[in-house]
C-alpha positions as CSV (number, residue, x, y, z in Angstrom):
1,M,-23.2,-16.3,-2.6
2,A,-23.5,-17.9,-6.0
3,E,-20.4,-19.3,-7.7
4,N,-20.8,-16.9,-10.7
5,S,-20.6,-13.8,-8.5
6,T,-18.4,-11.1,-9.9
7,N,-16.4,-8.4,-8.1
8,I,-17.8,-5.0,-8.8
9,T,-15.9,-1.8,-8.1
10,L,-17.7,1.6,-8.1
11,Q,-16.2,5.0,-8.1
12,V,-17.9,7.1,-5.4
13,E,-17.6,10.9,-5.1
14,G,-18.2,12.8,-1.9
15,M,-16.7,10.6,0.8
16,D,-14.7,12.6,3.4
17,C,-13.8,10.2,6.1
18,T,-14.1,6.7,7.5
19,A,-17.6,7.4,8.9
20,C,-18.8,8.0,5.3
21,A,-17.2,4.8,4.2
22,L,-18.8,2.9,7.1
23,G,-22.2,4.3,6.3
24,I,-22.0,3.1,2.7
25,T,-20.6,-0.3,3.9
26,K,-23.6,-0.9,6.2
27,T,-26.0,0.1,3.4
28,L,-24.5,-2.4,1.0
29,Q,-24.3,-5.1,3.6
30,K,-28.0,-4.6,4.4
31,K,-28.7,-5.4,0.8
32,G,-27.1,-8.8,1.2
33,L,-23.8,-8.0,-0.5
34,E,-20.7,-9.8,0.5
35,N,-17.0,-8.9,0.6
36,V,-17.9,-5.2,0.9
37,F,-15.0,-2.8,1.1
38,V,-15.3,0.9,0.9
39,D,-12.2,3.2,0.8
40,F,-12.9,6.9,1.3
41,S,-9.3,7.7,0.3
42,T,-9.4,6.2,-3.2
43,G,-13.2,6.8,-3.5
44,E,-13.9,3.2,-4.3
45,A,-16.6,0.7,-3.2
46,S,-16.1,-2.9,-4.0
47,F,-18.4,-6.0,-3.4
48,L,-19.4,-9.3,-4.8
49,L,-22.6,-9.3,-7.0
50,D,-24.4,-12.4,-8.2
51,D,-26.9,-10.6,-10.4
52,K,-25.8,-7.5,-12.4
53,S,-29.5,-6.4,-12.9
54,K,-29.4,-5.3,-9.2
55,L,-26.6,-2.8,-9.9
56,P,-28.8,0.2,-10.7
57,L,-30.6,-0.2,-7.4
58,I,-27.3,-0.5,-5.5
59,I,-26.0,2.7,-7.2
60,K,-29.2,4.5,-6.3
61,S,-28.9,3.4,-2.6
62,I,-25.4,5.0,-2.5
63,D,-26.7,8.2,-4.3
64,D,-29.5,8.4,-1.8
65,L,-27.0,8.6,1.1
66,G,-25.7,11.9,-0.4
67,Y,-22.8,10.6,-2.4
68,K,-22.5,10.2,-6.2
69,V,-21.5,7.1,-8.1
70,V,-19.4,8.1,-11.2
71,D,-17.6,6.1,-13.9
72,S,-13.9,6.1,-14.5
73,K,-14.3,8.2,-17.6
74,Y,-15.9,10.9,-15.5
75,R,-12.9,10.8,-13.1
76,E,-10.4,11.0,-16.0
77,E,-12.2,13.9,-17.5
78,N,-12.3,15.8,-14.2
79,E,-8.7,14.9,-13.1
80,G,-6.9,18.2,-12.3
81,K,-10.1,20.2,-12.5
82,M,-11.6,22.1,-9.5
83,S,-13.6,19.7,-7.4
84,T,-17.3,20.2,-6.4
85,I,-16.3,21.0,-2.8
86,E,-13.8,23.6,-4.0
87,K,-16.5,25.2,-6.2
88,R,-18.9,25.4,-3.2
89,F,-16.2,26.8,-0.9
90,Y,-15.3,29.6,-3.4
91,F,-19.1,30.3,-4.0
92,T,-19.8,30.8,-0.2
93,L,-16.5,32.7,0.6
94,P,-17.5,36.2,-0.6
95,F,-20.9,36.1,1.1
96,T,-19.3,34.9,4.4
97,I,-16.5,37.5,4.3
98,I,-19.0,40.4,3.8
99,L,-21.3,39.0,6.6
100,F,-18.4,38.4,9.0
101,F,-16.5,41.6,8.6
102,G,-19.8,43.6,8.3
103,H,-21.0,42.2,11.6
104,M,-17.6,42.7,13.3
105,L,-16.5,46.1,12.0
106,L,-19.5,48.1,10.7
107,P,-22.1,49.9,12.9
108,H,-25.5,48.2,13.3
109,D,-27.3,50.9,11.2
110,F,-25.1,50.3,8.2
111,I,-27.0,48.9,5.2
112,L,-25.1,45.6,5.2
113,N,-26.2,44.9,8.8
114,H,-29.9,45.3,8.0
115,P,-31.6,42.0,9.1
116,F,-33.0,41.2,5.7
117,I,-29.7,42.1,3.9
118,Q,-27.9,39.7,6.3
119,L,-30.6,37.0,5.7
120,A,-30.2,37.5,1.9
121,M,-26.4,37.2,2.2
122,C,-26.6,34.1,4.4
123,L,-29.2,32.3,2.5
124,P,-27.0,31.2,-0.5
125,V,-24.4,29.9,2.0
126,F,-27.0,28.1,4.1
127,V,-28.6,26.5,1.0
128,T,-25.1,25.4,-0.1
129,G,-24.5,24.0,3.4
130,I,-27.8,22.0,3.2
131,I,-26.8,20.6,-0.2
132,Q,-23.3,19.7,1.1
133,F,-24.0,18.5,4.6
134,G,-27.8,18.0,4.9
135,K,-28.2,15.2,2.5
136,S,-25.1,13.4,3.7
137,A,-26.2,13.9,7.4
138,W,-29.7,12.5,6.7
139,G,-28.2,9.6,4.8
140,S,-25.8,8.8,7.6
141,L,-28.7,8.9,10.1
142,K,-30.6,6.3,8.0
143,T,-27.6,3.9,8.1
144,G,-27.3,4.3,11.9
145,V,-23.8,5.7,11.6
146,P,-24.2,9.5,12.0
147,N,-21.2,11.3,10.6
148,M,-19.6,14.8,11.2
149,D,-22.1,16.4,8.8
150,V,-24.9,15.8,11.3
151,L,-23.0,18.0,13.8
152,I,-22.3,20.7,11.2
153,F,-25.9,20.7,9.9
154,I,-27.4,21.0,13.3
155,G,-25.0,23.7,14.4
156,S,-25.3,25.9,11.3
157,T,-29.1,25.4,11.2
158,S,-29.5,26.3,14.9
159,A,-27.7,29.6,14.3
160,F,-29.7,30.3,11.2
161,I,-33.1,29.5,12.7
162,Y,-32.3,31.4,15.9
163,S,-31.6,34.4,13.7
164,I,-34.9,34.0,11.8
165,I,-36.7,33.9,15.1
166,G,-34.8,37.0,16.3
167,I,-36.0,38.9,13.2
168,W,-39.6,37.7,13.8
169,M,-39.7,38.7,17.4
170,H,-37.6,41.9,17.4
171,Y,-37.8,43.3,13.8
172,G,-38.0,47.1,13.8
173,T,-36.1,47.5,17.1
174,H,-32.4,48.0,17.9
175,E,-32.6,44.8,20.0
176,V,-32.9,42.7,16.8
177,H,-29.1,42.9,16.2
178,N,-28.5,41.0,19.5
179,Y,-30.3,38.0,18.0
180,L,-28.7,37.9,14.5
181,F,-26.1,35.1,14.0
182,F,-26.3,34.8,10.3
183,E,-22.5,35.3,10.1
184,T,-22.1,32.4,12.6
185,A,-24.1,30.1,10.4
186,A,-22.3,31.2,7.2
187,T,-18.9,31.0,8.8
188,I,-19.4,27.5,10.2
189,I,-20.4,26.3,6.7
190,T,-17.6,28.1,4.9
191,L,-14.8,27.1,7.3
192,V,-15.9,23.5,7.3
193,L,-15.9,23.6,3.5
194,L,-12.4,25.1,3.7
195,G,-11.3,22.2,6.0
196,N,-12.8,19.7,3.6
197,V,-10.9,21.3,0.7
198,F,-7.6,21.0,2.6
199,E,-8.5,17.5,3.7
200,H,-9.4,16.5,0.1
201,R,-6.1,17.7,-1.2
202,S,-4.1,16.2,1.7
203,V,-5.7,12.8,1.4
204,R,-4.9,12.8,-2.3
205,Q,-1.2,13.2,-1.3
206,T,-1.4,10.1,0.8
207,T,-2.5,8.1,-2.3
208,T,0.2,9.3,-4.7
209,A,1.8,5.8,-4.8
210,I,-1.3,4.3,-6.4
211,R,-1.6,7.1,-9.0
212,E,2.1,6.9,-9.8
213,L,2.0,3.2,-10.3
214,S,-1.2,3.5,-12.4
215,A,0.6,6.2,-14.5
216,I,3.3,3.7,-15.4
217,Q,0.9,1.6,-17.4
218,V,1.4,2.6,-21.0
219,T,-1.4,3.7,-23.3
220,K,0.0,2.6,-26.6
221,A,2.1,-0.3,-27.9
222,K,3.6,-1.3,-31.3
223,M,2.1,-4.6,-32.4
224,I,3.7,-6.7,-35.2
225,S,1.5,-8.5,-37.7
226,L,1.6,-10.0,-41.2
227,Q,-0.5,-8.4,-43.9
228,M,-0.4,-9.9,-47.4
229,G,2.9,-11.5,-46.5
230,K,4.5,-8.3,-45.3
231,E,5.4,-7.4,-41.7
232,V,3.4,-4.4,-40.5
233,I,3.8,-2.6,-37.2
234,T,0.6,-1.0,-35.9
235,E,0.1,1.2,-32.9
236,V,-2.6,-0.2,-30.6
237,D,-4.0,0.6,-27.1
238,Y,-2.2,-1.6,-24.6
239,K,-5.6,-2.8,-23.3
240,N,-6.1,-4.5,-26.7
241,I,-3.0,-6.6,-26.5
242,H,-3.7,-10.3,-26.4
243,V,-1.6,-13.2,-25.1
244,G,0.8,-14.3,-27.8
245,A,0.9,-11.0,-29.5
246,L,4.3,-9.9,-31.0
247,L,5.4,-6.5,-29.9
248,Q,8.2,-4.1,-30.9
249,V,9.8,-2.1,-28.1
250,N,12.4,0.5,-29.0
251,S,14.9,2.5,-26.9
252,G,13.0,5.0,-24.7
253,D,9.7,3.0,-24.9
254,K,7.8,1.5,-22.0
255,I,7.3,-2.2,-22.1
256,P,3.5,-2.6,-22.6
257,V,2.8,-6.0,-20.9
258,D,4.7,-8.9,-19.2
259,G,6.4,-11.2,-21.7
260,E,9.5,-12.9,-23.1
261,I,12.1,-11.4,-25.5
262,I,12.2,-13.3,-28.8
263,S,14.9,-11.2,-30.4
264,G,17.3,-8.3,-29.6
265,D,18.7,-7.1,-26.4
266,A,18.3,-4.1,-24.2
267,S,19.2,-2.3,-20.9
268,I,15.9,-2.0,-19.0
269,D,15.1,0.3,-16.1
270,E,13.0,-1.8,-13.6
271,S,13.2,0.7,-10.7
272,M,9.5,1.5,-10.5
273,I,8.7,-2.1,-10.1
274,T,11.6,-3.6,-8.1
275,G,13.3,-0.5,-6.6
276,E,16.6,-1.5,-8.3
277,S,18.3,1.7,-9.3
278,L,20.6,0.2,-12.0
279,P,19.3,-0.9,-15.4
280,V,19.1,-4.6,-16.0
281,E,20.6,-6.2,-19.1
282,K,18.1,-8.4,-21.0
283,A,18.5,-10.6,-24.0
284,L,16.9,-13.6,-25.8
285,A,14.5,-15.7,-23.7
286,H,14.6,-13.2,-20.8
287,K,11.4,-12.2,-19.1
288,V,10.3,-8.5,-19.1
289,I,7.8,-6.6,-17.0
290,G,5.1,-4.3,-18.2
291,G,5.6,-0.7,-17.3
292,T,9.4,-0.9,-17.2
293,I,11.5,1.3,-19.6
294,V,14.0,0.4,-22.3
295,V,16.9,2.6,-21.6
296,S,18.9,1.5,-24.6
297,G,18.6,-1.2,-27.2
298,N,15.6,-2.6,-29.1
299,I,13.7,-5.8,-28.5
300,R,10.9,-7.9,-29.9
301,M,8.8,-9.7,-27.3
302,R,5.9,-12.1,-27.0
303,A,3.0,-11.1,-24.7
304,E,2.5,-13.6,-21.9
305,K,0.4,-11.8,-19.3
306,V,-1.9,-8.9,-20.3
307,G,-4.6,-6.7,-18.6
308,D,-5.2,-7.6,-14.9
309,E,-2.7,-10.5,-15.1
310,T,0.4,-8.4,-15.4
311,L,2.7,-7.9,-12.4
312,L,2.1,-4.2,-12.4
313,A,-1.7,-4.6,-12.4
314,K,-1.4,-7.0,-9.5
315,I,0.8,-4.7,-7.6
316,I,-1.6,-1.8,-8.1
317,E,-4.5,-4.0,-6.9
318,L,-2.5,-5.1,-3.9
319,V,-1.7,-1.6,-2.9
320,K,-5.3,-0.5,-3.4
321,K,-6.6,-3.2,-1.1
322,A,-3.9,-2.9,1.5
323,Q,-6.2,-1.0,3.8
324,Q,-8.7,-3.8,4.1
325,A,-6.8,-5.5,6.9
326,K,-7.1,-2.8,9.6
327,P,-4.5,-2.7,12.4
328,N,-5.7,-3.6,15.9
329,I,-4.8,-0.1,17.0
330,Q,-7.5,1.3,14.6
331,K,-10.3,-0.7,16.3
332,L,-10.3,1.7,19.2
333,G,-10.6,4.7,16.9
334,D,-13.3,3.0,14.9
335,K,-15.4,2.1,17.9
336,I,-15.2,5.7,19.3
337,S,-15.9,7.2,15.9
338,A,-19.0,5.1,15.5
339,I,-20.6,6.4,18.8
340,F,-18.9,9.9,18.8
341,V,-21.7,11.9,17.1
342,P,-24.5,10.7,19.4
343,I,-22.2,11.4,22.4
344,V,-21.4,14.9,21.1
345,L,-25.2,15.6,20.5
346,G,-25.8,14.5,24.1
347,I,-23.0,16.8,25.4
348,S,-24.4,19.7,23.3
349,I,-27.9,19.2,24.8
350,L,-26.5,18.9,28.3
351,T,-24.4,22.1,27.7
352,F,-27.6,24.0,26.8
353,C,-29.5,22.7,29.8
354,V,-26.8,23.3,32.3
355,N,-26.0,26.8,31.0
356,Y,-29.7,27.8,30.6
357,F,-31.0,26.5,33.9
358,F,-28.0,26.6,36.3
359,V,-25.6,29.3,35.1
360,D,-26.0,33.0,36.1
361,F,-24.8,35.1,33.2
362,G,-25.8,38.4,34.8
363,I,-28.2,41.1,33.5
364,S,-26.2,42.0,30.3
365,I,-26.3,38.5,28.8
366,D,-29.3,36.7,27.4
367,P,-29.2,33.1,28.9
368,L,-31.0,31.6,26.0
369,Q,-28.7,33.1,23.4
370,E,-25.5,32.3,25.3
371,S,-26.7,28.7,26.0
372,I,-27.5,28.2,22.3
373,M,-24.2,29.6,21.2
374,R,-22.3,27.4,23.7
375,S,-24.1,24.2,22.6
376,I,-23.5,25.1,18.9
377,A,-19.8,25.6,19.7
378,V,-19.7,22.1,21.2
379,L,-21.2,20.7,18.0
380,V,-18.9,22.4,15.6
381,I,-15.6,22.1,17.5
382,S,-15.9,18.3,17.9
383,C,-14.0,16.3,15.3
384,P,-14.8,12.6,14.7
385,C,-13.0,12.8,11.4
386,A,-9.6,13.3,13.1
387,M,-10.0,10.0,14.9
388,G,-11.3,8.3,11.7
389,L,-8.4,9.6,9.6
390,A,-5.6,9.0,12.2
391,T,-4.9,5.4,11.2
392,P,-5.9,5.0,7.5
393,T,-3.9,8.1,6.3
394,A,-0.8,6.9,8.0
395,V,-1.3,3.4,6.6
396,M,-1.7,4.7,3.1
397,V,1.5,6.8,3.3
398,G,3.4,3.9,4.8
399,I,2.3,1.4,2.3
400,G,2.8,3.9,-0.5
401,R,6.4,4.7,0.6
402,A,7.1,1.0,0.8
403,A,5.6,0.3,-2.7
404,K,7.9,2.9,-4.3
405,K,10.9,1.1,-2.9
406,G,9.7,-2.3,-4.2
407,I,8.2,-3.5,-1.0
408,L,4.6,-4.7,-1.1
409,I,2.9,-4.7,2.3
410,K,-0.5,-6.3,2.6
411,G,-2.4,-3.9,4.8
412,G,-2.3,-2.0,8.0
413,S,-2.4,-5.1,10.2
414,T,0.8,-6.3,8.7
415,L,2.5,-2.9,9.3
416,E,1.5,-3.1,12.9
417,E,2.5,-6.7,13.4
418,F,5.9,-6.3,11.7
419,A,6.7,-3.2,13.7
420,K,6.3,-5.4,16.9
421,I,8.4,-8.3,15.6
422,K,10.9,-9.8,18.1
423,N,12.3,-12.8,16.0
424,I,13.1,-12.9,12.3
425,V,13.7,-16.4,10.9
426,F,15.7,-16.8,7.6
427,D,15.7,-19.6,5.2
428,K,19.2,-20.2,3.8
429,T,19.3,-21.0,0.1
430,G,17.7,-18.3,-2.0
431,T,17.1,-16.0,1.0
432,L,20.5,-15.4,2.7
433,T,22.3,-16.7,-0.3
434,T,21.6,-16.0,-4.0
435,G,21.3,-19.5,-5.2
436,D,24.1,-18.7,-7.7
437,F,27.0,-21.0,-7.0
438,K,30.7,-20.0,-7.4
439,I,33.7,-22.3,-7.7
440,K,35.6,-22.1,-4.4
441,K,38.4,-24.5,-5.1
442,I,39.6,-26.9,-7.9
443,E,42.0,-29.7,-6.9
444,S,43.4,-31.7,-9.8
445,F,45.4,-35.0,-9.9
446,D,47.7,-37.0,-12.2
447,G,49.2,-34.0,-14.0
448,V,45.8,-32.7,-15.2
449,S,45.9,-28.9,-15.3
450,E,43.2,-26.7,-13.7
451,T,42.6,-25.1,-17.2
452,E,41.8,-28.6,-18.6
453,V,39.4,-29.3,-15.7
454,K,37.6,-26.0,-16.4
455,E,37.3,-26.9,-20.1
456,I,35.7,-30.3,-19.2
457,L,33.3,-28.6,-16.8
458,F,32.3,-25.8,-19.2
459,V,31.5,-28.2,-22.1
460,L,29.8,-31.0,-20.2
461,E,27.8,-28.9,-17.7
462,Q,26.0,-27.2,-20.7
463,H,24.2,-30.4,-21.1
464,S,22.7,-30.3,-17.6
465,S,19.6,-28.5,-16.3
466,H,20.8,-28.6,-12.6
467,P,21.0,-25.1,-10.9
468,I,24.7,-25.7,-10.0
469,A,25.5,-26.5,-13.6
470,K,23.9,-23.3,-14.8
471,S,25.9,-21.3,-12.2
472,I,29.2,-23.0,-13.3
473,I,28.4,-22.3,-17.0
474,T,27.8,-18.6,-16.2
475,E,31.0,-18.4,-14.2
476,L,33.2,-20.1,-16.8
477,S,31.6,-18.3,-19.7
478,G,34.3,-17.4,-22.2
479,T,36.4,-20.4,-21.4
480,T,37.7,-21.9,-24.7
481,G,39.5,-25.1,-25.5
482,T,40.1,-27.8,-28.0
483,K,38.3,-30.6,-26.3
484,K,35.3,-32.1,-28.2
485,F,33.0,-34.7,-26.7
486,I,30.5,-37.2,-28.2
487,N,27.8,-39.4,-26.7
488,I,27.1,-36.8,-24.0
489,K,24.4,-38.1,-21.6
490,E,23.0,-36.8,-18.3
491,E,21.8,-39.2,-15.6
492,K,19.6,-37.4,-13.1
493,G,21.0,-37.4,-9.6
494,L,24.3,-38.9,-10.7
495,G,26.0,-36.7,-13.3
496,I,27.1,-36.5,-17.0
497,T,29.0,-39.0,-19.0
498,A,30.8,-38.4,-22.3
499,S,33.6,-39.6,-24.6
500,D,36.2,-37.8,-26.6
501,E,37.6,-38.5,-30.0
502,Q,40.3,-40.8,-28.5
503,N,37.5,-42.9,-26.8
504,N,38.4,-41.7,-23.3
505,T,35.4,-41.8,-21.0
506,Y,34.7,-38.8,-18.8
507,Q,32.3,-38.4,-15.9
508,V,31.3,-35.2,-14.0
509,G,28.9,-35.4,-11.1
510,S,28.3,-36.0,-7.4
511,Y,30.1,-38.2,-5.0
512,K,28.0,-41.2,-6.3
513,I,30.1,-41.4,-9.4
514,A,33.3,-41.7,-7.4
515,A,32.1,-43.8,-4.5
516,Q,33.9,-46.9,-5.7
517,I,37.3,-45.2,-5.9
518,S,37.2,-42.7,-3.1
519,S,35.8,-42.7,0.5
520,N,36.0,-38.9,0.7
521,D,32.5,-37.4,0.2
522,T,33.4,-33.8,1.3
523,H,33.5,-32.3,-2.2
524,N,30.7,-31.0,-4.3
525,I,31.7,-32.2,-7.8
526,Y,34.0,-35.0,-9.0
527,V,35.6,-35.4,-12.4
528,L,36.7,-38.9,-13.6
529,K,38.6,-40.0,-16.7
530,N,38.5,-43.6,-17.6
531,N,37.1,-44.3,-14.1
532,L,40.1,-42.5,-12.4
533,L,39.6,-39.4,-10.3
534,I,41.3,-36.5,-11.9
535,A,39.8,-33.5,-10.1
536,T,37.5,-32.4,-7.2
537,I,35.6,-29.1,-7.2
538,D,34.3,-27.3,-4.1
539,I,31.6,-24.7,-4.7
540,E,29.9,-22.2,-2.5
541,D,26.7,-20.3,-2.6
542,A,27.2,-16.5,-2.9
543,I,25.9,-14.5,0.0
544,K,23.2,-11.9,-0.8
545,L,24.0,-8.2,-1.0
546,N,23.9,-6.5,2.4
547,A,23.1,-9.7,4.2
548,R,25.6,-9.2,7.1
549,E,24.7,-5.5,7.4
550,T,21.0,-6.3,7.5
551,I,21.4,-8.9,10.2
552,T,23.5,-6.4,12.3
553,E,21.0,-3.6,11.9
554,L,18.1,-5.9,12.9
555,Q,20.0,-7.1,15.9
556,G,20.7,-3.5,16.8
557,Q,16.9,-2.9,16.9
558,G,16.5,-5.7,19.5
559,I,15.4,-8.4,17.0
560,T,16.7,-11.9,17.3
561,T,17.9,-13.3,14.0
562,I,17.6,-17.1,13.3
563,M,18.6,-19.4,10.4
564,L,16.2,-22.2,9.6
565,S,17.4,-24.6,6.8
566,G,17.2,-28.1,5.5
567,D,20.9,-27.8,4.5
568,N,23.6,-29.7,6.4
569,R,24.9,-28.4,9.7
570,K,28.4,-27.4,8.7
571,K,27.3,-25.3,5.7
572,C,24.7,-23.6,7.9
573,E,27.1,-22.8,10.7
574,D,29.8,-21.6,8.3
575,L,27.3,-19.1,6.7
576,A,26.0,-18.1,10.1
577,K,29.5,-17.1,11.2
578,K,30.1,-15.0,8.1
579,I,26.9,-13.0,8.5
580,N,26.7,-12.9,12.3
581,I,23.6,-15.1,13.0
582,A,24.0,-16.7,16.4
583,K,21.1,-19.2,16.4
584,V,20.9,-21.9,13.7
585,F,18.4,-24.7,13.1
586,S,19.9,-27.0,10.3
587,E,18.9,-30.2,8.6
588,Q,15.3,-29.4,9.2
589,S,12.5,-31.2,7.2
590,P,9.4,-29.1,6.2
591,S,7.4,-30.4,9.1
592,Q,10.2,-29.7,11.5
593,K,10.4,-26.1,10.1
594,L,6.7,-25.6,10.9
595,E,7.3,-26.9,14.5
596,V,10.2,-24.4,15.0
597,I,8.1,-21.5,13.7
598,E,5.1,-22.5,15.9
599,Q,7.3,-22.6,19.0
600,L,8.9,-19.3,18.3
601,T,5.6,-17.6,17.5
602,K,4.2,-18.8,20.8
603,S,7.0,-17.1,22.7
604,A,7.2,-13.8,20.7
605,P,5.9,-12.3,17.4
606,T,8.0,-14.0,14.7
607,A,8.6,-13.2,11.0
608,M,9.7,-15.8,8.5
609,V,11.7,-14.8,5.4
610,G,11.7,-17.3,2.5
611,D,11.4,-17.7,-1.2
612,G,7.6,-17.9,-1.2
613,I,7.4,-21.3,-2.9
614,N,8.9,-24.2,-0.9
615,D,8.7,-22.1,2.3
616,A,5.0,-21.3,1.8
617,P,3.7,-23.4,4.8
618,A,6.3,-21.7,7.2
619,L,5.5,-18.3,5.8
620,A,1.8,-18.9,6.5
621,K,2.5,-20.1,10.1
622,A,4.6,-17.1,11.1
623,T,3.2,-13.9,12.6
624,V,4.4,-12.2,9.4
625,G,5.5,-14.0,6.2
626,I,8.0,-12.2,4.1
627,S,8.8,-13.4,0.5
628,L,12.0,-12.7,-1.3
629,S,10.7,-14.2,-4.6
630,N,10.0,-12.2,-7.7
631,A,6.3,-11.8,-6.8
632,T,5.3,-15.2,-7.9
633,Q,1.6,-16.0,-7.5
634,V,2.4,-18.3,-4.6
635,A,4.3,-15.5,-2.9
636,I,1.5,-13.0,-3.4
637,Q,-1.0,-15.4,-1.9
638,T,1.1,-16.6,1.0
639,A,3.3,-13.8,2.3
640,Q,2.2,-10.6,3.9
641,I,5.3,-8.7,2.7
642,I,6.9,-9.2,-0.7
643,L,10.3,-7.8,-1.4
644,L,10.6,-7.3,-5.2
645,K,14.2,-6.3,-5.1
646,N,15.1,-9.9,-4.8
647,N,18.9,-9.9,-4.2
648,D,19.2,-7.1,-1.7
649,L,18.4,-7.9,2.0
650,A,18.6,-4.2,2.9
651,M,15.0,-4.0,1.7
652,L,14.0,-6.0,4.8
653,T,15.5,-3.4,7.1
654,Q,13.6,-0.7,5.1
655,A,10.3,-2.6,5.5
656,H,10.8,-2.9,9.2
657,L,11.7,0.8,9.6
658,I,8.7,1.9,7.5
659,S,6.4,-0.4,9.6
660,K,7.8,1.0,12.9
661,H,7.5,4.6,11.9
662,T,4.0,4.1,10.5
663,L,2.9,2.7,13.9
664,I,4.6,5.7,15.6
665,T,2.7,8.1,13.3
666,I,-0.6,6.3,14.0
667,K,-0.1,6.7,17.7
668,Q,0.8,10.4,17.3
669,N,-2.3,10.9,15.2
670,L,-4.6,9.1,17.7
671,F,-3.1,11.1,20.6
672,W,-3.8,14.4,18.8
673,A,-7.3,13.4,17.9
674,F,-8.2,12.2,21.4
675,F,-6.4,15.1,23.1
676,Y,-8.0,17.7,20.8
677,N,-11.6,16.5,21.5
678,I,-11.0,15.9,25.3
679,V,-9.8,19.5,25.7
680,A,-11.9,21.3,23.0
681,I,-15.3,20.1,23.9
682,P,-15.2,21.2,27.6
683,V,-13.7,24.6,26.6
684,A,-16.5,25.2,24.2
685,A,-19.1,24.1,26.7
686,M,-17.8,26.7,29.2
687,G,-18.3,29.4,26.6
688,L,-14.6,30.1,26.1
689,L,-14.7,29.6,22.3
690,S,-17.3,31.0,19.9
691,P,-18.9,28.8,17.2
692,T,-16.8,30.6,14.6
693,V,-13.5,29.9,16.3
694,G,-14.7,26.3,17.0
695,A,-15.4,25.7,13.3
696,L,-12.0,27.1,12.3
697,T,-10.3,24.9,14.9
698,M,-12.2,21.8,13.8
699,A,-11.5,22.4,10.2
700,F,-7.8,22.4,10.8
701,S,-7.7,19.5,13.2
702,D,-8.1,17.0,10.3
703,V,-5.4,18.8,8.4
704,I,-3.0,18.4,11.3
705,V,-3.6,14.7,11.5
706,I,-3.3,14.2,7.7
707,G,-0.2,16.5,7.6
708,N,1.5,14.4,10.2
709,S,0.8,11.3,8.1
710,I,2.1,13.0,4.9
711,R,5.3,13.8,6.8
712,L,6.0,10.0,6.8
713,K,6.6,10.2,3.1
714,T,9.9,12.0,3.5
715,K,10.7,11.4,7.2
716,K,14.2,10.1,7.9
717,L,13.9,6.5,9.1
718,D,16.2,5.3,11.9
């Protein structure tokens, strides 16, 4: 594939199940396209294309299969309107009701049961069926992946043609009514259309997360510009915002794109992105995320990421493509679905032959008629769609539920793997702890008060860029004093030196600044005045919210929790005791971390939880990599699961429970799909179900599978 290939995404109408998607996939692959992915649930087909002049031919090849390529404008205009399949169902319904009840309840000599009246009533339904199922069936046969429409088309056509032959052979006699099955042909088509309507609506419910996330994207924004020296605010479409644009966002507005606050302050609701329920306070120089809402306050911001580069756009794209990595459990369903239709056709032919040549029906039953009806029943009762829908619908709901909580899961394979995890390995700093340091203890000497030490720290640490310095400044914010310093200078890796108005020299820093006067290196910060030690400060890293509870819950589910850190042994062991982690690997280099993960993964499925940047190699080596970073690009590329609510480890438990229950739902769906077909096909072959009842049962088998998946949206997780 050429380097200038572009990713093309087409909107495709008319896909009902995975067999439809597989047929389109094979057609596109035969045309030499790469990275082909077709999702029947979202109605999208994506692929790499090196020459856009080929696009019309590609679109035509999809249309020729019985589907319709539309543009996004078409979808927007028809959003909420009655779908084509609903229109076809409601068109066929009155004809079918008249035919069905006329045949069942009215005498044969009634006008509605006249053969040509029945033919006239059935014909519009049959033609609709050919339009709906015939073209799709023929297209699927051309791709070598026959879909359910083949079975429906053959079944309804057999009943229709048999009735035509009955009229031709017996018209004018009372016997003709024994050969009329127009109501069967019409009922099969209408009931399958009804099932498709329910299926279409149900599948839409499984993809609500994508639509809800897409709906967050604002349509308008207030852009600030200068016109003739005057500041003017103009309302523009958010798609027209460029990097560097200045924007005004008022209370109640959605933030249009990702950027930085250049003036003002606000309380911002980021719940739809991070899952954090409480508004976050933002001020000058703070970053803001497109799609979040200003609850109170007013800000001006500079656009930094626009269009497809915003965090929200990347989240939407990630959720859309999450199905590409299929779970291993789906492979069985896919393999059976691919050969299911030919097998059912074979069973149907066998059913006809066995019944016609070997079964004694008695004098009152026509063997040909009964054999045909039984073979048709086999065709219409079988349901390959249920098997095809079993896994992807559950995956869509599981990923969608997780996305709403601020948990991004990259595909069904990740859900399955994480559900089976036996070990979870945690990095320490930034994962189990917040990375925000707190003063644990201040010890002062030579009559220096603790208040004076805090004043020295607060003033001097403002001149350092070290993370510990920033944490101390935040903690001591509001500290006031009379001390003034001059000649302030930071020496990297050592500390800060300064002088006061009385020419006293002060030093604040690590043990290195006090090495000549003290052999004690157990403290974090040392304060010297005129080369004399006047204070030592011990600090500690704050433990993340719900860390201990999360560890306890994971252990309760049979998962071994492990700490893996480059920090010193004592700090790691102290933290492990506080949060109940029994196994600790401390003072590990990056290469040693990889070795530990590799050994653990060999013995059992292992997840690694890290910050997504310096832990990237270990995340990639683990069975499942989980990032607790704020969706940095490195995290998105490396980790399979990204927790956007960065400071609450309870999200990890939620992610595991969602994965576990999604896998349970998939197994339930597959059991129902296999059980239904294993039982239903022999029952139909024995003549215990009519084609009409078979069509009704088949229509609702898909709905049962999808309904069980939708239940996952609100199911209590434990």
